[in-house]
C-alpha positions in Angstrom: -2.6 7.7 25.2 -2.9 6.2 28.7 -3.6 2.5 29.1 -6.5 1.1 31.2 -5.4 -0.8 34.3 -4.4 -4.6 33.6 -3.9 -7.5 35.7 -1.3 -10.0 35.2 -3.7 -12.4 33.3 -4.9 -9.7 30.9 -1.3 -8.7 30.1 -0.6 -12.4 29.0 -3.5 -12.5 26.6 -2.8 -13.1 22.9 -3.4 -10.4 20.5 -6.3 -12.4 19.0 -7.9 -12.7 22.4 -7.5 -9.0 23.2 -9.2 -8.0 20.0 -12.1 -10.5 20.5 -12.6 -9.3 24.1 -12.6 -5.6 23.1 -14.9 -6.1 20.3 -17.2 -8.2 22.5 -17.7 -5.1 24.7 -18.2 -2.8 21.7 -21.9 -1.6 20.9 -22.5 -0.8 17.3 -24.3 2.1 15.9 -26.3 2.2 12.7 -24.2 1.8 9.6 -21.2 1.2 11.8 -18.5 -1.2 10.3 -15.9 -0.6 13.0 -16.1 -4.3 14.1 -15.7 -5.6 10.5 -12.8 -3.2 9.6 -10.9 -3.9 12.7 -11.2 -7.7 12.5 -10.3 -7.8 8.9 -7.4 -5.5 9.2 -6.1 -7.5 12.1 -6.4 -10.7 10.1 -3.9 -9.6 7.4 -1.2 -8.0 9.7 2.0 -9.7 10.6 2.4 -11.0 14.2 4.1 -7.8 15.4 1.6 -5.6 13.7 -1.3 -7.6 15.3 0.3 -7.1 18.7 0.6 -3.3 18.2 -3.2 -3.1 17.0 -4.3 -5.1 19.9 -2.4 -2.8 22.2 -4.1 0.2 20.6 -7.6 -1.5 20.7 -7.1 -2.3 24.4 -6.2 1.3 25.2 -9.5 2.5 23.7 -11.5 2.3 26.9 -14.6 3.8 25.3 -16.4 2.8 22.1 -15.9 6.3 20.8 -12.1 5.9 21.1 -12.3 2.6 19.4 -14.3 4.1 16.5 -11.8 7.0 16.3 -8.8 4.4 16.1 -10.5 2.5 13.2 -11.3 5.8 11.5 -7.7 6.9 11.8 -6.4 3.6 10.4 -9.0 3.8 7.5 -8.5 7.4 6.7 -4.9 7.6 7.6 -3.6 4.6 5.8 -5.9 2.3 4.0 -7.9 4.9 1.9 -5.0 7.0 0.7 -2.8 4.0 -0.2 -5.7 2.5 -2.2 -6.5 5.8 -3.8 -2.9 6.3 -5.0 -3.3 3.5 -7.4 -0.5 2.3 -9.8 0.6 5.7 -11.0 4.1 6.9 -11.0 5.1 10.6 -10.6 7.0 12.5 -13.2 10.7 13.1 -12.9 10.1 16.6 -11.8 8.0 15.7 -8.8 9.8 16.1 -5.5 9.1 13.9 -2.5 9.8 14.3 1.0 11.8 12.1 3.5 10.9 11.5 7.0 14.3 10.7 8.5 13.1 8.3 11.3 10.0 6.6 12.6 8.6 8.3 15.6 7.6 6.4 18.7 4.4 8.7 19.1 1.4 7.3 17.3 -0.7 10.3 17.6 1.6 13.4 17.5 2.3 13.6 13.8 3.1 17.3 14.0 6.4 16.4 15.6 7.6 14.4 12.6 10.8 15.7 10.9 10.0 16.0 7.1 12.9 17.0 4.9 12.4 17.9 1.2 14.8 16.1 -1.1 14.7 15.5 -4.9 14.1 12.0 -5.9 16.3 9.9 -8.1 15.5 10.1 -11.7 12.8 7.7 -12.8 14.7 6.9 -16.0 17.6 5.6 -14.0 15.4 3.3 -11.9 13.6 2.1 -15.1 16.9 1.4 -16.9 18.1 -0.6 -13.9 15.0 -2.6 -13.7 14.8 -3.3 -17.5 18.5 -4.6 -17.4 17.9 -6.5 -14.2 15.1 -8.6 -15.8 16.5 -8.9 -19.3 14.0 -6.3 -20.7 11.1 -8.7 -19.6 8.0 -8.5 -17.4 8.7 -10.4 -14.3 5.3 -12.1 -14.4 4.7 -12.9 -18.1 8.3 -12.9 -19.3 7.0 -10.7 -22.3 9.8 -8.6 -23.9 9.9 -4.9 -24.0 8.4 -3.6 -27.1 11.0 -1.0 -27.4 14.2 -3.0 -26.9 16.1 -5.7 -28.9 14.4 -9.0 -28.4 14.5 -12.6 -29.6 12.7 -13.3 -32.8 9.0 -14.1 -32.4 9.1 -13.1 -28.8 5.9 -11.8 -27.3 6.4 -8.1 -26.6 4.5 -5.6 -24.5 4.6 -2.1 -23.0 6.5 -2.5 -19.8 6.3 -0.1 -16.8 8.2 0.3 -13.5 5.8 -0.9 -10.7 6.5 0.3 -7.2 5.7 -2.1 -4.5 5.1 0.4 -1.8 3.6 3.1 -4.0 5.9 5.9 -4.7 3.4 8.8 -5.0 2.2 8.5 -1.5 5.4 10.4 -0.8 4.6 13.3 -3.1 2.9 16.3 -1.6 3.0 20.0 -1.4 5.1 21.1 1.8 3.4 24.5 1.7 0.1 22.8 2.5 0.0 21.7 6.2 -2.8 19.4 5.7 -1.0 17.4 3.1 2.1 17.2 5.3 0.1 16.1 8.1 -1.7 13.5 6.1 1.5 12.1 4.6 3.2 11.9 8.1 0.1 9.9 9.3 0.5 7.4 6.5 4.1 6.7 7.5 3.3 6.5 11.2 0.4 4.1 10.6 2.2 1.8 8.1 5.3 1.6 10.3 3.0 1.0 13.3 1.1 -2.0 11.8 4.0 -3.3 9.5 6.9 -2.8 12.0 9.3 -4.7 9.6 9.7 -1.4 7.7 11.5 0.0 10.7 13.4 -3.2 11.2 14.6 -2.9 7.6 15.4 0.7 8.0 13.2 1.3 5.0 12.4 5.1 4.7 10.7 7.1 2.1 14.1 7.7 0.5 14.2 4.1 -0.5 10.8 4.1 -2.2 12.4 4.8 -5.5 15.1 2.1 -5.4 15.4 -1.2 -7.0 14.3 -3.3 -4.0 10.9 -1.5 -4.2 10.5 -1.8 -7.9 9.9 -4.3 -10.8 9.0 -4.4 -14.4 5.4 -5.3 -15.2 3.4 -5.3 -18.3 1.2 -2.3 -18.4 -2.2 -3.9 -17.5 -0.6 -5.9 -14.7 1.0 -2.8 -13.3 -2.5 -1.3 -13.1 -4.0 -4.3 -11.3 -1.0 -4.5 -9.0 -1.2 -0.8 -8.2 -4.9 -1.0 -7.7 -4.6 -3.9 -5.1 -6.3 -6.4 -7.4 -3.2 -8.5 -7.9 -0.4 -9.5 -5.6 2.7 -11.8 -5.3 2.6 -14.5 -2.6 5.8 -16.3 -1.6 6.0 -19.9 -2.4 8.7 -20.9 0.0 11.2 -21.2 -3.0 13.8 -18.3 -3.2 12.5 -15.5 -5.3 9.4 -17.5 -6.6 6.0 -16.2 -6.2 2.4 -17.1 -7.0 0.6 -14.4 -8.8 -2.7 -14.2 -7.0 -5.7 -12.5 -8.6 -9.2 -11.8 -7.2 -12.8 -11.7 -8.2 -12.5 -8.0 -9.3 -9.2 -8.5 -11.2 -9.7 -7.4 -14.8 -10.0 -10.2 -17.3 -7.2 -9.2 -19.9 -4.3 -9.1 -17.4 -5.4 -12.6 -16.1 -5.3 -14.1 -19.7 -1.6 -13.1 -20.2 -0.4 -14.6 -16.9 1.3 -18.0 -17.2 -1.0 -21.1 -16.6 0.8 -22.0 -13.3 0.7 -18.5 -12.1 4.3 -18.6 -10.9 6.8 -15.8 -11.3 10.4 -16.3 -10.5 12.6 -13.2 -10.3 15.8 -14.1 -12.0 18.5 -11.4 -12.3 19.7 -11.1 -15.9 22.3 -8.4 -15.6 23.7 -6.0 -12.9 24.0 -6.3 -9.2 20.9 -4.4 -8.2 18.5 -5.6 -5.6 15.6 -7.8 -6.3 12.3 -6.9 -5.1 12.2 -7.2 -1.4 10.2 -10.1 0.0 9.0 -8.2 2.9 7.7 -5.3 0.8 5.9 -7.8 -1.3 4.4 -9.3 1.8 3.1 -5.9 2.9 1.6 -5.2 -0.4 -0.1 -8.6 -0.4 -1.5 -8.1 3.0 -3.1 -4.8 2.0 -4.4 -6.5 -1.2 -6.0 -9.3 0.8 -7.7 -6.6 3.0 -9.2 -4.6 0.1 -10.5 -7.7 -1.6 -11.9 -9.4 1.5 -13.8 -6.4 2.8 -15.2 -4.7 -0.2 -13.5 -1.4 0.9 -11.4 -1.4 -2.3 -14.6 -1.2 -4.5 -15.9 1.5 -2.2 -12.9 3.7 -2.6 -12.8 3.1 -6.3 -16.5 4.1 -6.5 -15.8 7.3 -4.6 -13.0 8.4 -6.9 -15.1 7.5 -10.0 -17.9 9.6 -8.6 -15.7 12.6 -8.0 -14.2 12.4 -11.5 -17.5 11.9 -13.3 -19.4 14.5 -11.3 -16.5 17.0 -11.5 -16.6 17.5 -7.9 -19.3 17.1 -5.3 -22.8 15.7 -6.0 -25.4 18.6 -5.9 -27.7 16.5 -3.7 -25.1 16.3 -1.0 -24.7 12.5 -1.3 -21.0 12.5 -1.8 -18.9 11.2 1.1 -16.9 14.5 1.6 -14.6 13.1 4.3 -13.4 10.0 2.4 -12.9 12.1 -0.9 -10.9 14.8 1.0 -8.8 11.9 2.4 -8.0 10.4 -0.9 -8.0 13.5 -3.2 -4.6 14.7 -2.4 -3.1 11.3 -3.2 -4.9 10.4 -6.5 -3.3 13.0 -8.8 -0.2 11.7 -10.4 1.0 10.9 -13.9 1.8 7.5 -15.2 5.3 7.4 -16.8 6.0 4.6 -19.5 9.4 3.4 -20.5 
């Protein structure tokens, strides 16, 4: 993608100013939410991600190209990540590793995708259970299926992946699925460059740094991007943030101060990575500020309830096709 000519002053503009200038020239069409999506997505990104998005927007010399950029971000990152929910694949499900992050933002066909067999879910679950003393990191409730103190509150605990694991599961024999997953990882590394700085690849999705134990209903809200962990400035301490659409029951079992401290109990395994939690929190903020989280949930519910497409042609086929491949996974409990 070639950049429009820039003078010295335009090259020195802040990412915020670049976005505002570009959107100031944009002419909206009917039912066009390009401006809203771009502004709100920009607002939740880290500084380096904002700089990349500003560069991409500046290179969109026509409004049609800007619309395509926003559509690519929405259908190639936001929608499939939201649609993947809080589900965890079975131990038999393979996933595929892209060895490195490509410089090209558009040419996803050149990505090198290698098939590998994921680490057993049971091993990760056992490590996470031991690391937290068989407790939920947010509520401190004990596992209902392991020895615990007398009169301790107990619950079903599940392994929650921070960067959702099943966005890496796809059928390599289906080119459209391979392309879609390549797009997700190109996009997420483009706008959250810390993943590349951390050398975080798909292979590490199923590791302790990307996982924690949560009570079942909290896991669902976390995976559905209706709950997130915000760093407080104290090492390994987080504020558990909920939103208007967060379900009531999970909120009731959270501690009154909404603070969660990740304290290792046993083993030398990594604690949840603060950068990964920050990415999850950024995406959660976007889905809850924009209403797009509700929109995606409604699309998936419509698809499930109607058993496919609506007979009157009202179903948003494009959005459903973008989400369909990533919404079929099976929850695994401990």
